[in-house]
C-alpha positions in Angstrom: -69.1 -80.6 -6.6 -66.4 -82.5 -4.9 -63.9 -79.7 -5.4 -66.2 -77.4 -3.5 -66.8 -79.6 -0.5 -63.8 -78.5 1.7 -64.6 -74.8 1.4 -67.1 -74.5 4.3 -64.7 -76.3 6.6 -61.8 -74.1 5.5 -64.0 -71.0 6.1 -65.0 -72.2 9.5 -61.4 -72.8 10.6 -60.4 -69.4 9.2 -63.3 -67.8 11.1 -62.3 -69.5 14.4 -58.7 -68.3 14.0 -59.8 -64.8 13.3 -62.1 -64.8 16.4 -59.2 -66.1 18.6 -56.9 -63.4 17.3 -59.5 -60.7 18.2 -60.0 -62.2 21.7 -56.3 -62.2 22.4 -55.9 -58.6 21.3 -58.9 -57.4 23.2 -57.5 -59.1 26.3 -54.5 -56.7 26.1 -56.7 -53.7 26.6 -56.2 -53.4 30.4 -52.4 -53.4 30.1 -52.5 -50.8 27.3 -54.9 -48.6 29.1 -52.8 -48.7 32.2 -49.7 -47.7 30.2 -51.6 -44.7 28.8 -52.3 -43.3 32.3 -52.7 -39.6 32.5 -54.9 -39.3 29.4 -58.6 -38.5 30.0 -60.8 -41.5 28.9 -62.5 -39.7 25.9 -59.2 -38.3 24.8 -57.7 -41.8 24.9 -60.7 -43.1 23.0 -60.2 -40.5 20.3 -56.5 -41.2 19.8 -57.0 -45.0 19.9 -59.8 -44.9 17.3 -57.8 -42.6 15.1 -54.8 -44.9 15.3 -57.1 -47.8 14.4 -58.4 -46.0 11.4 -54.9 -45.3 10.1 -53.8 -48.8 10.8 -56.7 -50.3 8.8 -56.6 -47.8 6.0 -55.3 -50.4 3.5 -58.5 -52.3 4.0 -60.7 -49.3 3.0 -63.4 -50.3 0.5 -63.0 -49.1 -3.1 -66.0 -49.5 -5.4 -65.1 -51.4 -8.5 -66.3 -50.5 -12.0 -69.8 -51.8 -12.6 -70.5 -52.4 -8.9 -73.9 -51.1 -7.8 -73.7 -48.3 -5.2 -76.0 -48.1 -2.1 -78.7 -45.5 -1.8 -77.5 -42.4 0.1 -80.0 -43.1 2.9 -78.6 -46.6 3.4 -75.0 -45.3 3.3 -75.7 -42.7 6.0 -77.6 -45.2 8.1 -74.8 -47.8 8.1 -71.9 -45.4 8.4 -73.6 -43.2 11.0 -75.2 -46.0 13.0 -72.2 -48.3 13.2 -69.7 -45.5 13.8 -71.9 -44.3 16.7 -71.9 -47.8 18.1 -68.1 -48.0 18.0 -67.8 -44.5 19.6 -70.2 -45.4 22.4 -68.6 -48.8 23.0 -65.0 -47.5 23.3 -65.8 -44.2 25.0 -68.3 -45.8 27.4 -65.8 -48.6 28.3 -62.9 -46.2 29.0 -65.1 -43.8 30.9 -66.5 -46.6 33.1 -63.0 -47.6 34.0 -62.3 -44.1 35.3 -65.5 -43.8 37.3 -65.9 -47.2 39.0 -63.5 -49.9 40.1 -62.0 -51.4 37.0 -62.8 -55.0 38.0 -66.5 -54.2 38.4 -66.7 -52.2 35.1 -64.9 -55.0 33.2 -67.3 -57.6 34.5 -70.3 -55.6 33.2 -68.6 -54.8 29.9 -67.6 -58.4 29.3 -71.3 -59.5 29.4 -71.5 -58.4 25.7 -70.7 -61.9 24.3 -73.8 -63.2 26.3 -76.0 -60.6 24.7 -74.5 -61.3 21.3 -74.9 -65.1 21.5 -78.5 -64.9 22.8 -79.6 -62.2 20.3 -77.9 -64.0 17.4 -79.5 -67.3 18.1 -82.9 -65.7 18.6 -82.7 -63.8 15.3 -81.6 -66.9 13.4 -83.9 -69.5 15.0 -86.6 -67.5 16.7 -86.0 -69.3 19.9 -83.4 -69.9 22.7 -82.5 -73.4 23.7 -82.1 -74.3 27.4 -78.6 -75.7 26.6 -77.5 -72.4 25.2 -78.8 -70.5 28.2 -77.1 -72.8 30.6 -73.8 -72.6 28.6 -73.9 -68.8 28.5 -74.5 -68.7 32.3 -71.6 -71.1 32.9 -69.2 -69.1 30.7 -70.3 -65.8 32.3 -69.8 -67.3 35.8 -66.2 -68.2 34.9 -65.5 -64.6 34.0 -67.3 -63.3 37.0 -65.4 -65.5 39.4 -62.2 -63.4 38.7 -63.7 -60.1 39.8 -66.6 -61.1 42.2 -64.5 -60.8 45.4 -63.5 -57.3 44.6 -67.0 -56.4 43.5 -68.5 -57.8 46.7 -65.9 -56.2 48.9 -66.4 -52.7 47.5 -70.1 -52.9 46.7 -71.8 -50.7 44.2 -70.1 -47.5 45.6 -73.0 -45.4 44.5 -71.5 -44.6 41.1 -74.4 -45.8 39.0 -73.5 -43.7 36.0 -70.2 -45.6 35.7 -72.0 -49.0 35.7 -74.5 -47.8 33.2 -71.7 -46.7 30.9 -70.2 -50.1 31.2 -73.5 -51.7 30.4 -73.9 -49.3 27.4 -70.5 -50.4 26.1 -71.5 -54.1 26.4 -74.8 -53.5 24.5 -73.0 -51.5 21.8 -70.4 -54.3 21.2 -73.2 -56.8 20.9 -75.0 -54.7 18.4 -71.8 -54.1 16.4 -71.2 -57.9 16.3 -74.8 -58.4 15.0 -74.3 -55.7 12.4 -71.2 -57.6 11.1 -73.5 -60.5 10.3 -75.8 -58.5 8.0 -75.4 -59.8 4.4 -73.9 -57.2 2.1 -72.7 -54.7 4.7 -69.0 -55.7 4.4 -68.1 -53.7 7.5 -64.5 -54.8 7.4 -64.0 -52.9 4.2 -65.7 -49.8 5.6 -64.1 -50.1 9.1 -61.3 -47.4 8.5 -63.9 -44.8 7.6 -66.1 -45.8 10.6 -63.3 -45.7 13.0 -62.4 -42.2 11.8 -66.0 -41.0 12.2 -66.1 -42.6 15.6 -62.9 -40.8 16.6 -64.5 -37.5 15.5 -67.5 -38.3 17.7 -65.4 -39.0 20.8 -63.1 -36.1 20.0 -66.1 -33.7 20.0 -67.3 -35.2 23.3 -63.8 -34.9 24.8 -63.6 -31.2 24.0 -67.0 -30.6 25.4 -66.7 -32.7 28.6 -62.9 -32.8 29.3 -61.6 -29.6 27.7 -58.0 -29.2 26.7 -55.3 -31.2 28.4 -51.5 -31.3 28.4 -49.6 -33.2 25.7 -49.4 -36.9 26.6 -46.1 -38.5 27.4 -44.3 -40.5 24.7 -45.1 -43.7 26.7 -48.8 -42.8 26.7 -48.7 -42.0 23.0 -47.0 -45.3 22.2 -49.5 -47.3 24.3 -52.4 -45.4 22.5 -50.9 -46.3 19.1 -50.7 -50.0 20.0 -54.2 -49.8 21.4 -55.5 -48.5 18.2 -53.5 -50.9 16.0 -54.3 -54.0 17.9 -57.6 -54.1 19.8 -59.4 -51.4 17.8 -57.8 -52.1 14.4 -56.7 -55.6 13.6 -59.0 -57.2 16.2 -62.1 -55.5 14.8 -61.2 -56.6 11.3 -60.6 -60.1 12.5 -63.9 -60.2 14.4 -65.8 -59.0 11.4 -64.1 -61.7 9.3 -65.0 -64.3 11.9 -68.7 -63.3 11.9 -68.9 -64.0 8.2 -67.9 -67.6 8.7 -70.5 -70.5 8.8 -72.1 -71.0 12.2 -70.8 -67.6 13.3 -73.3 -67.5 16.2 -71.1 -70.0 18.0 -68.0 -67.8 17.9 -69.5 -65.4 20.4 -68.6 -68.0 23.1 -64.9 -67.4 22.5 -65.2 -63.8 23.7 -66.0 -65.1 27.2 -62.3 -65.8 27.4 -61.3 -62.1 27.3 -61.5 -61.4 31.0 -59.6 -64.6 31.8 -56.8 -63.9 29.3 -56.7 -60.2 30.5 -56.1 -61.4 34.0 -53.4 -63.8 32.8 -51.6 -61.0 30.9 -51.8 -58.8 34.0 -50.2 -61.6 36.1 -47.4 -62.1 33.5 -46.7 -58.4 33.5 -46.5 -58.3 37.3 -49.5 -56.1 37.7 -51.7 -58.8 39.3 -50.6 -61.6 41.6 -51.2 -65.3 40.8 -54.6 -66.5 42.0 -56.2 -70.0 42.3 -59.4 -68.7 40.6 -57.7 -68.3 37.2 -57.6 -72.1 36.3 -61.1 -72.6 37.7 -62.4 -69.6 35.7 -60.7 -70.8 32.5 -62.3 -74.3 33.0 -65.8 -72.7 33.5 -65.3 -70.6 30.4 -64.3 -73.5 28.2 -67.0 -75.7 29.6 -69.7 -73.1 29.1 -68.5 -72.4 25.6 -68.8 -76.1 24.7 -72.2 -76.4 26.3 -73.6 -73.2 24.6 -72.2 -74.3 21.2 -73.9 -77.7 21.6 -77.2 -75.8 22.0 -76.8 -73.8 18.8 -78.5 -75.0 15.6 -75.7 -76.2 13.3 -77.6 -75.4 10.1 -79.3 -72.1 11.2 -79.1 -69.5 8.5 -76.6 -66.9 9.4 -77.9 -63.4 9.5 -81.0 -64.2 7.5 -83.2 -62.0 9.7 -80.9 -59.0 9.9 -81.3 -57.4 6.5 
């Protein structure tokens, strides 16, 4: 008994580290997308997802001897459903950036951790605590502070389809995170196959909506490869691992740091100028994360209502 005591703590720390790695890699997306300029959004999504599938291929699941296989209907539901979520999340995000101001689209897309945190706590405890709601609002306000001036200055611009695509991406990422918590799914071991299927979905959509395009430049291809390897390869594996850790519903708060880190990376790269809002936003994100985590049930059964 005593030899098994440290294991939950070790698992928690490993899950937190994996979540932080995913957050940092996701924060690099704006820089990488900017480096891949000239590629249509769905074509960029297809190449990035294909690169992610190839990068994570060593993690592909292999069924061991004597291991029970799933019914065909469940295999199709998991592979088809989760792959579609990934395709809609990535494709919707990239398309929204091309249709509306990037700051406004990012603000909407980055609301997915709020959806995930609230849905996760509701499914595990059947209620939402006031503390969690307040913490989620604080963390969201910290991210919104970075882009609110641009959003207020330019208004909604009338491009509702772009904002709806950004909201669709946010909802799909939240649903994907919930799917990672379902016991027995082992999505990290199936991720390469799902990324490949998702790339086929976005590729078909690209041919139908964008047609043929010129060969991308070497710089764009390199940025696309890094985009697939990092944010849509290693990061998704790390996030799936994090959501298998104890008290995984609390890790959704860490994703609120993505817009803050993304802005910091843009500043370091010289794309964005230093702004006084950055430290204030970071403080709100950290404060909100602590408050929301305090409102989560520490012993709530993880994913017990998902399968």
